[in-house]
Backbone as JSON Lines, residues from 0, in Angstrom:
{"i":0,"aa":"M","n":[-18.95,-61.85,-2.93],"ca":[-19.89,-61.07,-2.18],"c":[-20.0,-59.68,-2.82]}
{"i":1,"aa":"P","n":[-21.23,-59.23,-3.14],"ca":[-21.4,-57.92,-3.76],"c":[-21.01,-56.8,-2.79]}
{"i":2,"aa":"M","n":[-20.47,-55.75,-3.38],"ca":[-20.06,-54.6,-2.57],"c":[-21.26,-53.7,-2.33]}
{"i":3,"aa":"K","n":[-21.42,-53.25,-1.1],"ca":[-22.51,-52.33,-0.78],"c":[-22.0,-50.91,-0.89]}
{"i":4,"aa":"L","n":[-22.74,-50.09,-1.63],"ca":[-22.38,-48.69,-1.8],"c":[-23.26,-47.84,-0.9]}
{"i":5,"aa":"T","n":[-22.67,-46.83,-0.32],"ca":[-23.44,-45.9,0.49],"c":[-24.04,-44.82,-0.4]}
{"i":6,"aa":"V","n":[-24.93,-44.03,0.16],"ca":[-25.52,-42.92,-0.58],"c":[-24.41,-41.97,-1.04]}
{"i":7,"aa":"A","n":[-23.44,-41.71,-0.17],"ca":[-22.33,-40.83,-0.54],"c":[-21.52,-41.42,-1.7]}
{"i":8,"aa":"D","n":[-21.32,-42.74,-1.69],"ca":[-20.61,-43.4,-2.8],"c":[-21.37,-43.2,-4.11]}
{"i":9,"aa":"L","n":[-22.68,-43.38,-4.06],"ca":[-23.5,-43.23,-5.27],"c":[-23.48,-41.79,-5.78]}
{"i":10,"aa":"K","n":[-23.5,-40.82,-4.87],"ca":[-23.43,-39.42,-5.28],"c":[-22.09,-39.11,-5.92]}
{"i":11,"aa":"S","n":[-21.02,-39.66,-5.36],"ca":[-19.68,-39.45,-5.95],"c":[-19.6,-40.08,-7.33]}
{"i":12,"aa":"L","n":[-20.14,-41.27,-7.47],"ca":[-20.14,-41.96,-8.75],"c":[-20.94,-41.17,-9.79]}
{"i":13,"aa":"K","n":[-22.04,-40.62,-9.36],"ca":[-22.87,-39.82,-10.25],"c":[-22.1,-38.59,-10.75]}
{"i":14,"aa":"A","n":[-21.38,-37.93,-9.85],"ca":[-20.59,-36.76,-10.24],"c":[-19.49,-37.16,-11.21]}
{"i":15,"aa":"L","n":[-18.84,-38.29,-10.98],"ca":[-17.79,-38.76,-11.88],"c":[-18.34,-39.1,-13.26]}
{"i":16,"aa":"L","n":[-19.5,-39.74,-13.3],"ca":[-20.11,-40.07,-14.59],"c":[-20.5,-38.81,-15.36]}
{"i":17,"aa":"R","n":[-20.98,-37.8,-14.66],"ca":[-21.33,-36.54,-15.33],"c":[-20.08,-35.9,-15.92]}
{"i":18,"aa":"Y","n":[-19.0,-35.91,-15.16],"ca":[-17.75,-35.35,-15.65],"c":[-17.25,-36.14,-16.86]}
{"i":19,"aa":"A","n":[-17.35,-37.46,-16.79],"ca":[-16.92,-38.3,-17.92],"c":[-17.75,-37.98,-19.16]}
{"i":20,"aa":"R","n":[-19.04,-37.78,-18.98],"ca":[-19.9,-37.44,-20.12],"c":[-19.49,-36.11,-20.73]}
{"i":21,"aa":"E","n":[-19.13,-35.14,-19.9],"ca":[-18.68,-33.85,-20.43],"c":[-17.41,-34.02,-21.26]}
{"i":22,"aa":"L","n":[-16.48,-34.83,-20.76],"ca":[-15.24,-35.07,-21.51],"c":[-15.53,-35.77,-22.84]}
{"i":23,"aa":"I","n":[-16.43,-36.75,-22.81],"ca":[-16.8,-37.48,-24.03],"c":[-17.45,-36.52,-25.02]}
{"i":24,"aa":"D","n":[-18.35,-35.67,-24.53],"ca":[-19.02,-34.72,-25.42],"c":[-18.02,-33.74,-26.04]}
{"i":25,"aa":"D","n":[-17.07,-33.28,-25.24],"ca":[-16.03,-32.39,-25.78],"c":[-15.22,-33.09,-26.87]}
{"i":26,"aa":"A","n":[-14.86,-34.35,-26.62],"ca":[-14.1,-35.1,-27.62],"c":[-14.94,-35.32,-28.88]}
{"i":27,"aa":"A","n":[-16.23,-35.56,-28.71],"ca":[-17.11,-35.75,-29.87],"c":[-17.19,-34.47,-30.69]}
{"i":28,"aa":"N","n":[-17.29,-33.35,-30.03],"ca":[-17.36,-32.07,-30.74],"c":[-16.05,-31.8,-31.48]}
{"i":29,"aa":"T","n":[-14.93,-32.15,-30.86],"ca":[-13.63,-31.97,-31.5],"c":[-13.51,-32.86,-32.73]}
{"i":30,"aa":"S","n":[-13.98,-34.1,-32.61],"ca":[-13.88,-35.02,-33.76],"c":[-14.8,-34.56,-34.89]}
{"i":31,"aa":"R","n":[-15.93,-33.97,-34.55],"ca":[-16.82,-33.45,-35.59],"c":[-16.13,-32.3,-36.32]}
{"i":32,"aa":"A","n":[-15.48,-31.43,-35.56],"ca":[-14.79,-30.3,-36.17],"c":[-13.63,-30.77,-37.06]}
{"i":33,"aa":"A","n":[-13.06,-31.92,-36.73],"ca":[-11.93,-32.45,-37.52],"c":[-12.42,-33.38,-38.64]}
{"i":34,"aa":"D","n":[-13.72,-33.42,-38.86],"ca":[-14.32,-34.29,-39.88],"c":[-14.0,-35.76,-39.68]}
{"i":35,"aa":"D","n":[-13.92,-36.19,-38.43],"ca":[-13.72,-37.6,-38.1],"c":[-15.09,-38.17,-37.72]}
{"i":36,"aa":"T","n":[-15.9,-38.42,-38.74],"ca":[-17.29,-38.81,-38.53],"c":[-17.44,-40.12,-37.75]}
{"i":37,"aa":"A","n":[-16.62,-41.1,-38.07],"ca":[-16.73,-42.4,-37.39],"c":[-16.46,-42.24,-35.89]}
{"i":38,"aa":"R","n":[-15.43,-41.49,-35.55],"ca":[-15.11,-41.28,-34.13],"c":[-16.22,-40.48,-33.46]}
{"i":39,"aa":"H","n":[-16.75,-39.5,-34.14],"ca":[-17.84,-38.69,-33.6],"c":[-19.04,-39.58,-33.26]}
{"i":40,"aa":"I","n":[-19.39,-40.47,-34.16],"ca":[-20.53,-41.36,-33.95],"c":[-20.27,-42.29,-32.76]}
{"i":41,"aa":"R","n":[-19.06,-42.85,-32.66],"ca":[-18.73,-43.73,-31.54],"c":[-18.8,-42.98,-30.21]}
{"i":42,"aa":"L","n":[-18.3,-41.75,-30.19],"ca":[-18.32,-40.98,-28.96],"c":[-19.74,-40.58,-28.56]}
{"i":43,"aa":"R","n":[-20.56,-40.25,-29.52],"ca":[-21.97,-39.93,-29.2],"c":[-22.67,-41.17,-28.64]}
{"i":44,"aa":"S","n":[-22.37,-42.33,-29.19],"ca":[-22.94,-43.57,-28.67],"c":[-22.49,-43.8,-27.23]}
{"i":45,"aa":"L","n":[-21.22,-43.58,-26.98],"ca":[-20.7,-43.73,-25.62],"c":[-21.35,-42.73,-24.69]}
{"i":46,"aa":"S","n":[-21.57,-41.52,-25.15],"ca":[-22.24,-40.5,-24.34],"c":[-23.65,-40.95,-23.97]}
{"i":47,"aa":"R","n":[-24.37,-41.55,-24.9],"ca":[-25.71,-42.06,-24.62],"c":[-25.66,-43.2,-23.6]}
{"i":48,"aa":"Q","n":[-24.64,-44.04,-23.69],"ca":[-24.49,-45.13,-22.72],"c":[-24.24,-44.57,-21.32]}
{"i":49,"aa":"V","n":[-23.42,-43.53,-21.24],"ca":[-23.17,-42.9,-19.94],"c":[-24.46,-42.28,-19.41]}
{"i":50,"aa":"D","n":[-25.25,-41.66,-20.28],"ca":[-26.54,-41.11,-19.86],"c":[-27.45,-42.2,-19.3]}
{"i":51,"aa":"D","n":[-27.47,-43.36,-19.96],"ca":[-28.27,-44.49,-19.47],"c":[-27.79,-44.93,-18.08]}
{"i":52,"aa":"E","n":[-26.47,-44.98,-17.91],"ca":[-25.92,-45.36,-16.6],"c":[-26.27,-44.31,-15.55]}
{"i":53,"aa":"L","n":[-26.25,-43.04,-15.92],"ca":[-26.63,-41.99,-14.99],"c":[-28.1,-42.12,-14.57]}
{"i":54,"aa":"D","n":[-28.96,-42.45,-15.52],"ca":[-30.37,-42.66,-15.2],"c":[-30.54,-43.81,-14.22]}
{"i":55,"aa":"S","n":[-29.84,-44.91,-14.49],"ca":[-29.91,-46.07,-13.61],"c":[-29.37,-45.73,-12.22]}
{"i":56,"aa":"L","n":[-28.27,-45.0,-12.2],"ca":[-27.68,-44.61,-10.93],"c":[-28.61,-43.69,-10.15]}
{"i":57,"aa":"A","n":[-29.28,-42.79,-10.84],"ca":[-30.22,-41.88,-10.17],"c":[-31.34,-42.68,-9.51]}
{"i":58,"aa":"Q","n":[-31.81,-43.72,-10.17],"ca":[-32.84,-44.57,-9.58],"c":[-32.31,-45.3,-8.36]}
{"i":59,"aa":"S","n":[-31.09,-45.82,-8.45],"ca":[-30.47,-46.51,-7.32],"c":[-30.25,-45.55,-6.16]}
{"i":60,"aa":"L","n":[-29.82,-44.34,-6.48],"ca":[-29.58,-43.34,-5.45],"c":[-30.88,-42.98,-4.74]}
{"i":61,"aa":"A","n":[-31.94,-42.79,-5.49],"ca":[-33.23,-42.45,-4.89],"c":[-33.7,-43.58,-3.98]}
{"i":62,"aa":"A","n":[-33.52,-44.81,-4.41],"ca":[-33.92,-45.96,-3.59],"c":[-33.07,-46.04,-2.32]}
{"i":63,"aa":"A","n":[-31.78,-45.78,-2.45],"ca":[-30.89,-45.82,-1.29],"c":[-31.23,-44.72,-0.3]}
{"i":64,"aa":"E","n":[-31.55,-43.54,-0.83],"ca":[-31.93,-42.44,0.06],"c":[-33.24,-42.74,0.78]}
{"i":65,"aa":"R","n":[-34.19,-43.34,0.08],"ca":[-35.45,-43.72,0.73],"c":[-35.19,-44.76,1.81]}
{"i":66,"aa":"A","n":[-34.34,-45.73,1.51],"ca":[-34.02,-46.78,2.48],"c":[-33.29,-46.21,3.69]}
{"i":67,"aa":"A","n":[-32.44,-45.21,3.47],"ca":[-31.69,-44.61,4.57],"c":[-32.62,-43.84,5.51]}
{"i":68,"aa":"K","n":[-33.71,-43.31,4.97],"ca":[-34.66,-42.55,5.78],"c":[-35.57,-43.47,6.58]}
{"i":69,"aa":"S","n":[-35.7,-44.72,6.15],"ca":[-36.61,-45.67,6.82],"c":[-36.05,-46.16,8.13]}
């Protein structure tokens, strides 16, 4: 059975994903400074994946908020 998330759950998840992206970006910048190009590229890719998840979550959150108002 799928788990139902509340609007508050989605907002918390969004905040956690943003924080994770900040940590990933910091690590990517550190790897660039250390000339670890392969790691930098992998981290930037992961950062883009987190951004995609944030976009998807924002859409889900907006839909949940609209449904809650109905």
